[in-house]
Every structure is written in structure tokens, then in C-alpha cells.
C-alpha positions, 0 to 999 in steps of 0.5 A: 598466504595463497588462500588469503590472496585468492579470497582478496581476488574473489572479494574484488570480483564480488565487489564489481558484481554488486550494484553501486548503492547510493546513500539514499538507497542504503537508508531505504534498505536499512529502514523497514523490516522483513517478514514472509518476503524473506521466506519467498526469496529462500524458496520455501514458506512454512505453512505451519508458521504461516497458520500459527500467526493467528489474528487477534480478537478485536478489543472491546473498545476497538469494536465499539469504535468500529460500530461508532463509524456507522453512526458517524457515516449516517450523519453525512450525505456524500455531497456534503463531504465534497471540498470545497465546502464551508463545513470542512473545518467542522467535519475535521473537528468532529472527526477529531472529537470522535478519535478518527484523527488520532488512531496512532497517537498514544493516550497520554497525548489524548489519542485513540490508539488502535491496532492497524488491523482495526484501522484497516477495517475502519478505513475500508468502511469509510472508503466504501461510503466516500473516498474523499472522507477516507482520504481526510481520515487516512492522512492524519493517521499516516505521515501526517505529521502525527506519526513522525512526531510520535516516532521522532519528535522531542517530548516538548514537540509531542506535548505541544502538537499531538493533543491539538492534532488528536482533537482536530484543532490542528489540521496537519499535512506533509509537504514533500513533493514539488514541481521538480521532485515527484516519485523521486521524492528527494531528488531536486527538493527545496533547500534550506541553509543553517544561519546564525543571528546576531545574537548567536541563535541558529535558524534555517533559511529556505530562500524559496519553498514550492510544494504541490499535490499536498493533501489537506494543504488548503485547510492545514495549519500545521505543516511538516515540510521536507527539504535538503538542509545545508550547513556551509558554515558548520553550525550544526552540533558536532557529534563527537563533541555533543553526541547530537549528530546534527548533519546536512541532508533531507530534514523535516521541520514543522511550520505553523501556517498562522505564524509564517508567510505561506501562500496556499492555493488548491488543486482539484484532484479529478473532481474527487472532492478532498482538500489538496493544494500547493504551499509556497513561501519566499525567504522562510526563516525557521527556528532550528528547534522546529526540526522534528526531533530537534537539531539531533534529527537534522539530516535524518529526514529520508530515514524518517520518511522511509520508516513512516511511509510503510504504514501509509503504503501498507494500510491506508491506500490498500484499505481505500482500494478494499472499500471501493472493491468490496462495495462495487463487487457486492452491489454488482453481485445483486445487480446481475441477479435482477437486471434483464437483457434478452429475457434473462438475468444478465448474471446468467450470461457467460460474458457477464459471469466472466467479468463478475468472477474476475471482480470477485477474484481481485476483491477477495485478494485485496481483502485477504492481503489487507487483513494479513498485512494489518496482522503483520504490522501489528505483530511487528509493532508489538515486538518493537520491529519496523514495518516490512517495507517490501510488503508495504510496496507490494500492497500499495501497488497491487491493491490499487491496481487490482482495485482499478480493475474491479472498478473498470469491470464493474463499470462494464457491467453496470454500463449506462447506469454507471456512466450517467450521474444520478442517484443510482450511480454509485460508481462516479466517486470511485472511478474518479478517485482510483487513478489517485491511489495509483499515483500517490506515495510513489507512482505504481510504475516506479514501485513496480519497475524499481522498488518491489523486486529491486529493493526486495532482492537487496533487502529480503534475499537472505544473503545479498544485503549482508554481502553488500554491508560487509563489502562496504565495511571491507570485511572479506571473511564475512563477505566470503562466508555469505557468498559461499552460503549463497552459492550453496543455497542457490544450487539447492534451490536449482536442483529442487526446481529441476526435479519439481515435476517429480517431487510432489510440490503444490503449485504454490510451492513450485512457483515459490521455488521457481521464483527463488531460482529465477531471483538468483539468476537475475541477481547475476546481472548486478548493477544492470538490474536498475536498467532492466526494468521490464525484467525487474517489473515482471519479477516484482509481479511474481513476488507480489502474486506469491505474497498475495497467494500466501495471504489468501491461504492465511485468510481462508484458514483463519476467517472461513469455516473449513468446508469443501467450498472454502477449499475450492475458493482458496484453490481457485484464487491461488491457482489464478495467482500462480497462473499470473506468476507463471506468465511473468516468469516465462517473460523473464526467461525470454528476456534474460540477457545472459544467453549462455545462462538462459537454458538453466532458467528453463526450470523456472518456466514452461509449465507442463500441466495443462491449463485449467478449463476457465469456462467450467471454473467460472461457472463453478465459482459463480454457482458457489457464490449463489449457494453459499451465502457466507461467501457474499456476506464476507464481501459485505463485511466492513462496507457501509451504505445508506438505507435509501441507497441503490445498494440497499434497494438491490438487497430488498429486491433480492428478498421479493418474489419476482412476479410481485407488483412490488418487485416490478416497481422497485426494479423499475426504480433501480434501473432508472438513469439520472435525468436533468432538465435542459437549461 
């Protein structure tokens, strides 16, 4: 009796500590899977298991498709791809005919299904050529609504719409954000009401629909629209009677532009040249069967969004950042070998080397993580499991932020040639588009400060989500079992941290332990974590750096020869990521609000190892790049540029004797800056 009473008392104390989780947050937690993020929260990643996850050989039809991409891109000049232009429908239909709009649609619906790892390579290649074309391709292959239809649509909906989407005859868009709901996607969203006609047929009336920032909206004729469904008259099917389970809540339905009274205007997204715009309608009436998945899926829209959004965040946007980063890094590598100032190639100047090696560092990390996440998602889909949502959030935020750094650093080096428009300026399109990747599909500010660590703590931690679930079920025994196991594991991690300078851990193993220890202490803040967004953001950065470091280990193990050079590159990348993680962990300790516990967190901070000699490291990595061609060839892989482009000319320049007339003529051509007549 006493034991039961004590359990009840402890249970209520745990209940008070656990943050209040809304229905939408619970749906997000239930949606998506976990992977290496759980191992990181536990404080230990098994490298044998990491290395066992070998990348699969690319299938022959996927290899042909990858090669076909270069043939496709040869057809277009970049200016032809800028919207608005009269050829946009023609371009979409060609993309459809050649399989670029149906990379996740099954063959039975005329699709061209390929692995996510290959999708990432194709999107990287397209994005390296022109960001707007990458956007046009990636949207139909993410939320689009092709994926929503594939995952949740009724068979009749699939048969009707998927072949048209695959061919490009139907151009899709997904209408979610509006003037009152942006990063808070389902906050003050448009509302629809279930009504009934005089003939007893149910329909949905949306009094006012207003959406904005909708990619492909100006050219779309099939719109997936998200709204909050209300059923005041209780007309939806009753789950107990029918098993359908239609209910109120966020719902996604299909609109056909040519059949509905919809007004569309266009935005100009920073001059990037891809179709983007608004969708408006008044007193819109939709058939109840237009809900994706039918009436049964009424009210299930947020779950559908959460499960389908992960691929766009994990593959599409990171691949776009990968394409721009690889192309810019490759071009600047060649440029600094030839461009002279102070009678020296600027690549010999330490200040330029410092910026270029940082470019290479970020580009390498983006590429390694894109390759790794593609493999993870393919593995999950093969096992009928959902995409890891926390890792997808990390990929979106980290790749777009690091891609922006690559562009900024490259602009600093390319200087006036990157500022002035002209045929030698390969920066402008990437510079204009990089803020878009930072903002869309959940602002990076929100993703970093609220989602990555906040959702990761609740979802990826081995004990917290089960405790939350059992508390909601009022299951005292299972709650207490997980709670005491959590205490046991936390003590174990803390003790290992305490003696981490004695135990021979690698820097990455040590940082993984320190993160796990810090996460357990931050978890004690309970519901206050949501308001402690600086701490949450710094913990998100640590978690992200650790995931990226393990991506680098996986990538180097499977994609590079096992040489001393590879080992040195891997050590440099992981060392830099560990340094980033350490700075953020120190900040968490300084900011930790429970002062009486702060001394116990010192084991997660304050490295006792001397900082590395950055100057020597930078010079050494720069030397390795110049003397090991496979390293720069790895950067070149999966990018595309025309034969008459500045990048191709830089390649040719690298093959010519520097004292030859041909070299000097080509050099002068390369350093030209765009000039235009005065009107």
C-alpha cells in the first residue's frame, strides 16, 4: 500500500515536470522515425553499425537517368528558365515526359520511381546548373501533392491524378501558408465547414481562402489546399458506426484550377525566376470526396504533412544547397590558382586560403550528410518505416545555413566579378536564391530554436517519449519503469563524462557523451525548455554537429580510398565540427538557469586539450587539395555547367602553360567583368 502510494506521488511529480504537449505536437512526435539521433542522445554511436550501412550500388536505370540529366541541361540556357516566360508549360511537359516530375510515383501510375539517394544526386546536379529549375523539379517530388496522394490517396484519386502529374499535364502545388500562418503552419489557417445539400450530399464550404508563397501556384492546375475543417452539424462519418473516422481538424483537399473560381497572382521571389504566388477564393464549395484519402482522412492533415514534409526537408532543400556549394567551391578552387594580385596567385595568400578552406569544409559536410541521409531514408522506406523527422530538420537547417556561408565566402574571394552581372558571374542566381532555402518549409530560426532539440529530446531520447505517452495513458507502472531506467542511464553517462579525460575516448566519442549528459540536465527544465530558446538552439547546434560528424565518418569510409590523406581530411572535418559543438556546449553551461546544478554540467564543457594550430591546419588541407586530385574530383562530382561557361574556361586554364600566349588570352577573358552600354 505504501509502495503504491509513493509511486503515485512520484508519478505526479514527474507529470508536473513533463512539458504540456499540444495535440499538434503529439502528432509531430508520433510522425516520422528515429535513427542515429537516438544513439547520439544515448551518448554512444557504434561505428561498426554505422559502417555496416553500406550505400547500395546505383541501379542501371537510375544511372541512365542520371546521365540523361546532363543531356537535358545541355538544351537550356539559364535565362530561358527564368519565370515568367512563355516556355514554362513546355518545359514542365518535357520534364514530365522524361520522368523528372514522378521520381516518387509508382510505375503502375506511369511514374519513374528512383531511390532517394539518386534523387539527391539528380537534384544536386540540376541545382548546380540553375536554382530555379531545381525548385520546379523538387516541388512535384515532395509535398506536391504527388507524395500525399501516393501515401494517403484513395485508389480512384491515384488513378485519376498520378498519371497526369507524372506526365506534366497536371502541374501541382501545395497551398499551406497564408497571411496569418507561416512557420506556425496550422496556427490561424483558413477554415472550412461541412455542409449538406438539399439532396443530402455532403460538401465543404470555405468562406474565404487566402494563401501566399505557394511555389508553382501561377502555373498549377492541381492544388492541394490545407485548411481547418469544422463540423458543427456532426455530418462526418461516425467512427464507431462506420469505421471511417472522419473528424474535425486540419484537412487537405484537391482543387482543380480550371473547375473552381480561383484567383491567382504571382510573387517575385527575390528575382530567382521560379513560379511562386498567391491563391485566393471566396465561398469555395468542395466535394467531400476531394479530401485526399476521402472522408476517412478528414482531420488527419497535420499528420499527413508531418510525415511527407520530412523528405522535402531531408532531400530536396539540402540537395539544392549541395549543388550550389559544390559548384561554387569547385570554381573558386580553380580561380584562386590563377587570379593574381601582388604578383602572386591569390590562392597563395593566407587570408584567401582561410576563406577557401572554410568553403571546402562546409561543402564537404553538406555533401557527406546529403549522401548519408539519402541512404538512411532509402533504408527506412525499404523497411516500411517513416523518415527520421529530427534528422530531416537538421539537414534542412544545417545545409541551407552552411550553403549560405559557402556563397558568402565565395563572393568575398570572387569580389567584383561576383558583384557585377555578366557572363563571367556565376554567383548571382545562387546568391539570390540562398535566402529562400533558409526561409521555406519552416524558418531556420524556428527549426533551430524550437524543433531540432525540442522535438529531438521528446522523440529521440530513449525514455522521454515513452514516459510522456504512459503519463497520458495514466500508466503508473510503465512510467516508473522508464523513469528509473532513465535515472540509471543518466548516472552512467554522467560518470563516463566525469572520467572522460582518463578513458581514451576519441574527440567525437567524448562530445557525444557530453551532449547526452547535457541533454539530461536540460530535460530537467521541463516545460521551460520552450521559453529557453537560446539554450535549445545551442543544444540543437551540438546535436547537428554530431550528426554531421558521423555523416563525415560514414562518407569517408564508403566513398574514399583508405589512405592517409583521407584520414587527415576526415580528422580535420570532425575536429572542426567538435570545436563548433564544444563552443555551443560551453554556452549551454554558462546559460543553464538552475545555478545549484550548473557545477555538475562542467563535465560537458571546458576542454582541457589545447586548441589546434589553425594556420598550419589550413595550409596543410590546402596542400592536400592541390596534391590529391581525387579530393577536388569529389567536389566536381554531380555538378553541371555548359562547355562555354566560365567554369569550363577555368578548367582549361589549369591545363595550359602559364607562360603561353593562349594562357594569357584566356586569363584576360576570364577576369573580364560584365559591361553594358549606357542608355
